[in-house]
C-alpha positions in Angstrom: -16.8 -17.1 -45.4 -13.4 -18.9 -44.8 -11.6 -16.0 -46.6 -13.5 -13.4 -44.5 -12.5 -15.3 -41.3 -8.9 -15.5 -42.5 -8.8 -11.8 -43.5 -10.3 -10.9 -40.1 -7.7 -12.8 -38.2 -4.9 -11.1 -40.4 -6.3 -7.7 -39.6 -6.6 -8.6 -35.9 -3.0 -9.6 -35.8 -2.1 -6.3 -37.4 -4.0 -4.4 -34.7 -2.1 -6.4 -32.0 1.2 -5.8 -33.7 0.5 -2.0 -33.5 0.5 -2.1 -29.7 3.5 0.1 -28.6 5.3 -2.1 -26.1 7.3 0.8 -24.6 4.1 2.6 -23.8 2.6 -0.5 -22.2 5.8 -0.8 -20.1 5.4 2.8 -19.0 1.8 2.1 -17.9 2.9 -0.9 -15.9 5.3 1.5 -14.2 2.5 3.9 -13.4 0.4 1.0 -11.9 3.3 -0.3 -9.9 3.9 3.2 -8.4 0.2 3.5 -7.6 0.3 0.2 -5.8 3.4 1.3 -3.8 1.8 4.6 -2.9 -1.6 3.1 -2.2 -3.2 5.3 -4.9 -6.6 4.7 -6.4 -6.9 3.5 -10.0 -10.0 4.4 -11.9 -11.0 2.8 -15.2 -14.0 3.5 -17.5 -15.4 3.2 -21.0 -18.6 2.9 -23.0 -20.2 -0.2 -24.6 -17.6 -2.9 -25.2 -15.0 -0.7 -23.6 -17.2 -0.6 -20.5 -17.1 -4.4 -20.4 -13.4 -4.3 -20.8 -13.1 -1.8 -18.0 -15.0 -4.1 -15.6 -12.9 -7.1 -16.8 -9.7 -5.2 -16.2 -10.7 -4.1 -12.7 -11.6 -7.7 -11.8 -8.3 -9.1 -13.0 -6.1 -6.4 -11.5 -8.1 -6.1 -8.3 -8.3 -9.9 -7.7 -5.8 -11.8 -9.8 -2.9 -9.5 -9.6 -3.5 -8.5 -6.0 -3.8 -12.2 -4.9 -0.5 -13.0 -6.5 1.3 -10.0 -5.0 -0.2 -10.2 -1.6 -0.8 -6.5 -1.8 -4.1 -5.0 -3.0 -4.6 -2.7 -6.0 -7.2 -0.1 -5.2 -9.0 -0.2 -8.5 -12.5 0.8 -9.4 -14.5 0.6 -12.6 -16.7 3.6 -12.8 -19.1 1.6 -15.1 -20.2 -0.7 -12.4 -22.6 1.4 -10.3 -25.6 1.6 -12.6 -27.8 3.3 -10.0 -25.3 6.1 -9.6 -24.7 6.5 -13.3 -28.4 6.8 -14.0 -28.9 9.3 -11.1 -26.1 11.5 -12.5 -27.4 11.2 -16.1 -30.9 12.0 -15.1 -30.2 14.9 -12.7 -27.2 16.5 -14.5 -26.0 15.1 -17.8 -24.9 11.8 -19.3 -21.6 13.5 -20.2 -20.9 13.8 -16.5 -21.6 10.2 -15.4 -17.9 9.5 -14.8 -16.6 12.9 -13.9 -19.1 13.3 -11.0 -18.0 10.0 -9.5 -14.4 11.2 -9.7 -15.4 14.3 -7.7 -16.3 11.9 -4.8 -13.3 9.6 -5.1 -10.4 11.2 -7.0 -7.3 12.7 -5.4 -4.2 14.2 -6.9 -1.7 11.4 -7.7 -4.4 8.8 -8.5 -4.5 7.2 -11.9 -7.4 7.5 -14.4 -7.4 5.1 -17.4 -10.1 5.5 -20.1 -10.8 3.0 -22.9 -12.3 4.2 -26.1 -12.3 3.3 -29.8 -13.3 6.7 -31.2 -11.3 8.7 -28.7 -14.0 11.3 -28.6 -16.7 10.0 -26.1 -17.9 13.2 -24.4 -18.3 11.5 -21.0 -14.7 10.2 -21.1 -13.3 13.6 -22.2 -15.2 15.3 -19.4 -13.8 12.9 -16.8 -10.2 13.1 -18.2 -10.3 16.9 -18.2 -11.5 17.1 -14.6 -8.8 14.5 -13.6 -6.0 16.5 -15.3 -7.2 19.7 -13.7 -7.0 18.1 -10.3 -3.6 16.5 -10.5 -4.5 12.9 -11.4 -2.4 10.9 -13.8 -4.4 10.4 -17.0 -4.1 7.6 -19.6 -6.1 6.9 -22.7 -6.3 3.7 -24.7 -7.8 4.7 -28.1 -8.2 3.5 -31.7 -6.7 5.0 -34.8 -8.8 8.1 -34.9 -7.2 9.1 -31.6 -9.7 11.8 -31.0 -9.9 14.4 -28.2 -8.8 12.0 -25.5 -5.4 11.8 -27.2 -5.0 15.5 -26.8 -6.0 15.6 -23.2 -4.3 12.5 -21.7 -0.9 12.6 -20.2 -0.2 9.2 -21.9 -2.0 7.8 -24.9 -1.7 4.3 -26.3 -3.0 4.0 -29.8 -4.3 0.9 -31.6 -3.8 1.4 -35.3 -7.3 0.4 -36.4 -10.7 2.0 -36.4 -12.6 -1.3 -36.4 -14.5 -1.4 -33.1 -14.2 -5.2 -32.5 -10.5 -5.3 -33.3 -9.6 -2.2 -31.2 -11.6 -3.5 -28.3 -9.9 -6.9 -28.5 -6.5 -5.2 -28.6 -7.4 -3.0 -25.7 -8.3 -6.1 -23.7 -5.0 -7.6 -24.7 -3.3 -4.6 -23.2 -5.4 -4.9 -20.1 -4.4 -8.5 -19.7 -0.8 -7.6 -20.2 -1.1 -5.0 -17.4 -2.5 -7.6 -15.1 -0.3 -10.6 -16.0 2.8 -8.4 -15.8 2.2 -8.5 -12.0 1.0 -12.0 -11.8 4.0 -13.5 -13.7 6.6 -10.9 -12.7 5.8 -9.9 -9.1 9.3 -8.6 -8.5 8.6 -5.6 -10.7 6.8 -4.0 -7.8 10.1 -3.7 -6.0 12.1 -2.9 -9.1 10.6 0.5 -9.9 11.4 3.4 -7.5 9.4 6.7 -7.6 12.5 8.3 -9.1 12.8 5.7 -11.8 9.1 6.1 -12.5 9.3 9.9 -12.9 12.1 9.5 -15.5 10.4 6.6 -17.2 6.9 8.0 -17.8 7.8 11.3 -19.3 5.9 11.0 -22.6 6.5 12.9 -25.8 3.4 14.6 -27.0 1.1 12.2 -29.0 
């Protein structure tokens, strides 16, 4: 068992080492601009990624906002169970996130999806709708990449297909996104819309 634990830790470190720092920096820029422009940020996922989405919304919405004295308008679309079940029952489970976006989403808002497989139909549906309506789309995915990597404007890939390790690495990214503002509040004033436009131009995944 000790060897298994040691091997697991080694593999987890490799997953963390695969996080592309420049892509995380670009995403921080997106969130900074969203804060400046009072845009809505939507986050969502399934299973463990759903829990990570709720955790991220809490940390950014409370912790980062408290530190900055300016509030992030962030919403985890996983957190209204009654609404999700109504949509799943009356329409389709594949539409549980997309139909919430039709109520809230506007061009210029940010949509962040978390997925290990990169192919969850309800996330693909939401991202496709968001892209068609002018929202900025970002996907955090595992090594399989999946359909989300094809649809998203920006994709951050964790080089692993192990669900636990990818979810841990995703949460590590989410914590970096939050603590970037908690520990470096000056970045909100350092990125202009023009800088952001140049910075976030991504090469195809």
